[in-house]
N, C-alpha and C positions, 0 to 999 in steps of 0.2 A: 500333689496335694490330695489327700483322701478326705472325702466329704460324706458324712452320714446324712443323706437327704431326709431320712425320717426324723432324726433329731432336729434338723433345721425346720421342718414343717411344724413339728410339735412346738418348738420355741416361738415361731412366728404366730402360730394359732393362739397360744396362751398370751403372748404379748398384746395381741389385738383383741383379746376377749372373745374369741370364737370357739364354738364347740366342734367336735368331730362331725356331728350331724350337719352343721352348717357348711363345712367344707365339702363333705360328701355330696350334699344336695347341689352345691354350686358346680361341682365337677361331673355330676351324673354317675357317681359310684356309690357303693354301699359304705355305711359307717365302719363296717368290719374291715373293708379295704384300707381305709385311712388308719384304723387302729393297727393293722399289720405293718403299714409303712412306719408308723411312729415307734413300733416295737422292734424295728429292724428285721421284720419277718418278710420283707418284700419291698419292691420299688415301684413307683408309679411308671406307667408307660411313658416313653420319651415324648410322645405326642401331647401328653398332659402337662409337661413342664412349663410351656408358655402360659397355660391357663392358671396353673398354680401361682406363678410369679405375678400374673395380672391380678389374681384374687387378693394377694397381699400388698398390691401396689408397689412392687419392687421389680428390679430387672432380673433376668435369668442369671447374670453374673452374681448378683447379690444373693439369689437363692442358693447358689453353690458356694457361698462363703466369701466371695470377692467384694467385700462391702466395707472396706476401711474408711472410705470417704463418707459413706452413709452413716456409719457409727460415729464418726467424728462430728458430723453436722448435728446429729441427734443429741450428742453429748453437749455440744455448744449451746443448742437451744435450751436444754435442761439446766445447764449451769447458769446461763444468763438469767433465765426466768427465776431460778431460786435466789439469785443475788437480788433481783428486783423485789421479790416477795419479802426477803429478809430486811432490806435496807430502804425501801421506798414507802411513802404514805399513799402516794397517788399511783394506782395500778394501771393507768392508761397505757403506758409503754409495754408493760408486761402482757396486758390483754391483747394488744396488737401483735406482739411477738408470738404468742401462742396461737393466734388465729393464722398467722403466716405458717407456723410450724405444722398446723393441722391441714392446711391447704397442700403442703408438700408431703406430709405423712398422715393421711386421714384417719388411720386406725390406732394411733398411739394413745393408749389409755393414760400413760404418764403425762402426755401433753394435755389431754382433756382434764385430768385431775388438777394440773397447775392452772389451767384456764379457769376452772371452777373456783379454785382458791382465790385467784386474783379478782374474779367477779364478786365473790363473797366479800372480800375486803373493800372493794370499791363501793359495794352496796352500803357499807357503813358511812361512807362519805355523803351518800344521798339519803340517809335515814330521814324519814318523814315525808319523802316524796311518794306520791301514789299516781301511777304504779312505780315501783322500784324495779326498773328493767334489769338491773345488775343481779339482784337477788332472784328474780324470776328465771333468768337464764342459768344462773348457778344451780338452782334447784333442778332444772331439767337435765343439766349435765351430771349432777350427782346421782340422779335417778338412773341415768343411762349407764354409768360406770359402777354403780353399787354391786351388781352381781359379780363383778370381777375384782372389786376392791372394797371389802367390807368396812374398812376404816372410814369410808365416806359417810357412814350412817350418822356419825357425830355432827359434822358440818351440815348434812342434809336436814336433820331434825332442827338444828339451830336456825337454818334459813327458813324452814317452814314456820317456825315460831315468829321470826322477824316479819314474815309476810302476813301474820295473823291467822295462819292455817293451823290452829292449835289441835283440832281433831285429827288432822292428817299426821301431825307430829306424834301425837299420842298413839295412833294406830300403828305407825311405822315402828315406834319404839317397842310396842307390845308384841310385835311380830318377831322380835329378835330372840335368840336363844338365852337361856338362863346363864348366870355367871359361871356356874360349875361346868358349863359346856364350852367355855371359851378354849381356844387353842392352847394357851399357856398352861391352864389347869389340866387339860387332858394329857398333854405331854408330860407334865409333872407327875401325874398319876402313873403313867407308863414307867417313868423312872423309879417310882416307889414300889411297884409290884413286880419288878424284875423282868419286865418285857424288853428292856434295853440292856444288852450285854456289855456296853461300853459305859463303865461307871462314871467316867469324866463327863460324857455327854448326858447321862442320866442326872448327874448333879447340876449340870447347867440348866436342864429343863426344870428341875425343882426350884432352883434359884430364880429362874425367869418367872415361874408361877407365883412365887412369893412377891416379886417386884410388881407384877401385874395386879395382884390382889391388894397390895399395899397402896398402890397408886389409885385404884378404884375406890378403896376405903377413904382415902384422904379427900378425894373429890366429893364423895357422897356426904362426908361429915362437914366439909366446908360449906356445901350448899345448904345443909340442914341448919347450920349456925347462921349463915348470912340471911336466911329467910325467917329467922326466929328473933324477934326484937328483944325478947327477954335474955337470950343467950348472948346477943351482940352487945349487950349493955350490962354484963355481969361478970363477976369473977369465975362463975361456973363455965361460961363459954371459953374464957381464956385458959382455964385449967384443962379443958377437953383438948384444946389445941396443943398445950404444952405436953400432955401425955402422948399425943400423937407424934409430936416432934421427937420425944424421947424414944418412942418405938422405932421411928425412922433411924435415929442415930445408932441404936442397938443393932438393928438389922444391917445397916449399911457399913458399919464399922467406924473406926476412929478417923478414917480418911476416905473421902470420896472425891476423886479428882474430876475436874470438869464441872459443868453446871448441873445442878439438880433442881428442876422446876418445882417439885412438890415442896421441898424445904423452903424455897423462895416464896411461894405463895402462902405457906403456913405463916412465915415470918410477917408478911404484909398484913395478913388478917389479924395477927397478934398485935401489930402496931395500932390498928384501928380500935380493937377492943380495949387495949390498955389505955389508950387516950380517952375512950368513952367512959372508963371508970376512974379517970383522973390520975393514973399511974404513968406519968410522962417519962420518967427515967427508964422504966421497963420498955416503954414504947420506943425510946431512942435506941436501946440495946438491940431490939428486934429490927429496927430500921437499918442499923449498921449491918446486921447479918444479911438482911434482904439485899442491901446494896452490894455486899461482897458477892452474892450469888449473881446479881445483875452484871457486875463487871466480868465475872467468869463467863456468863452467857455471851457477852460481847466478844470476848476472846475466842470462845468456842465457835461462835457464828462466823467470825472473820478468819478462822483457820489457825489461830495462834495456839490453840489446844488441839492436838491431834485426836480425831475421832477414832473409835475402835476399828471401824472398817478400813481405815487408812493405814493401820499399822501392819508391819510385816509379821510373818509367822513367829519369828524369834521373839518379838516384842509381846506377842500374845501369850507365848509359853512362859516367859519370865516375869510378865507383869510390869516390865520396864517401859512404861508408857505414861501418857498424860491423863488418860481417861480410863479408870477402872475402879472396881470395888476391892477393899482390902479385908473385909470380914470373911471368916471361914465359911459362913453360910452362903456367900455369894461369890466365892473365889473363882468359879467358872461361869458365872452369869455374864451375859453379853450386854454391856451398857448400850450398844447401838439399838438393841431391841426395846429399851425402856422408853416409854412415851415422854417426849419433851414438850412442855407448853412454852410457847414463845413469851418472853418477858419484854414488854415494851416499856420505855422510860416513862410513858404516861401513867403506867400503873404505880410506879414509885412516886411520881409527882402527885398523884391522887392521895397516896398514903401520907405525904407531907402535909396536905391540907387538913388532915384530922388533928394536927397539933394545934395548941393555942398559938395566937399570933406571935408572941415573943419567941417561942421555940421555932416556929415556922421561919421567922426572919433569920434566926441563927443558922438554920439548915441551908436556906437559899443563898446566904452570903458566904457560906463555907466553901472554899475552893475545892475541897475534897469531893463535893457533890455537884460540881459545876456541869458535869456531863449530863446530868438529869435535866437541867434547865436550859440547855443550849437551844438556840433558835433553829 
């Protein structure tokens, strides 16, 4: 069995969020030496192998690639934690699970991220308690892993706000790069100026940039409408959402398999505004649409709709799959890279309460919607 020890060191270093300088200092070598190992330009002395394994909290066998059991255990931890996050309201079990996982594998960034997520969710169950120990610990974890996982900025700012640390939230947000400097936009620009000689990959990057900007626009518009009483109670607010929805439909194409969270949340906001202005028939149409997205999300979450990353290469090439876009603009875009906002049945239940009592009674007693109101 041929093992590239440099590639293994690099993979372990990135997985645990370490820099070359960190490893070099721990081993008493120069950062240039670590760089050479990772670039396959040399090998560490045999005497250093135990120190390298110890640094990453693994065995020498695991360092050399004999880690099937370790990979299996890590995968089982991650899979079980994700199921608990997706399907449980009480995160007590998930928090305990991830604490055990981190005792066994102390440097796993993915374990820390799931623990932070579970603590954040549990914090909502203790909303109003001072101090909220779950949110406080979640904030510390998000701060720790933010340099290695930039997506943590969103829940971190949310947790700061929940803790009443508004200046800290504003400061952290203001430190982030402009929208035009995000990864998707930069890669899309590369595809547009001819820096990528693979046209299919360039088209994927351009499509991914469109999806990212569309998603960001939808969230910004929704927040602007929600926080504006005039728009939330007028035809103007509804028309803005309808125009946004039409834009989504044009860009995504006539078919978008799988769950699309942006469309789902647009529909639920349309329900509220339509009811606010007394157009209950339109509100019911949008509620039905939101419900269809919710049921797709449940199927997607439970594995009944195959995710992009689970498909084989042939399925990716032919588009013969459950989750993909059919528009020519996004034909090579990767749906797995599109941000998904979890849809909880409580969101739909809240939308139902915006209807008049008579309509609300009809919905709650309709067997079609029984899954929303299950205990």
